[in-house]
Residue, then its C-alpha position, 0 to 999 in steps of 0.5 A: m484416647t486419641i484416634q488416627l485415621t490414615a487411607i492409602l488412596d490411588i487417584i486417577p492421574s487426570r483427577t488428581v487436580d480436583f481431588e487434591s482441590a476437595l481434600t485441601a478444603l476439608a483440610k482448611d475446614a477440619a483445622t476450625e473442627p473441635g477435636v481434630l487435632d491434625y488433618g493432612f495429606w500427602r502425595d507419593p512422589s514414586h507413584a503417580g496418583r498415590y496419596l496418604l491421608r492422615e487424620l487425628y482426633a482427640d476422641q470418638t466424638a471428634v471423629d463422629t462429628h467430622m464424618a457427619l458433616p455435609a462437606v464430608a458426605a460430599f467428599v465421599a460421595d465424589l470419591p468413587g469417581w476419583l479411585a483409579d479402577d484397580t484400587h480401593a480406599d484402604l482406611e485404617s483407625t489406630a491409636a495414634l502413636t507419633r507423627i508420620p515422618l514423611s519428607r517436607s517435598v512429599m507434603v501437598s497440604s496440612l493444617d498449617g498450609g504446608r509449612h513445617a519447621 
């Protein structure tokens, strides 16, 4: 069964460049990981610093493998310094239903480098 992880994060506006850079690197690495079906993030155009992250995995083994990587540990360690003071990371885990229908204009990154048909 596929596993979808989603998170909504509010990032300090002055830290968004660092956050996006680190997340883009994770997405590129995820593209080569077995069992990672999709790994993308989007910026909310109506709320400065708000992002939606979506990860799709083939199974729990793929999730566990990804989460155990040193690059993921480093990202998680840096995350508190990026999060806005009045927010927290909401992580949802669900069985995948469908691709999230977001506008191409709000896409920041994805496994295909932001190129969608």
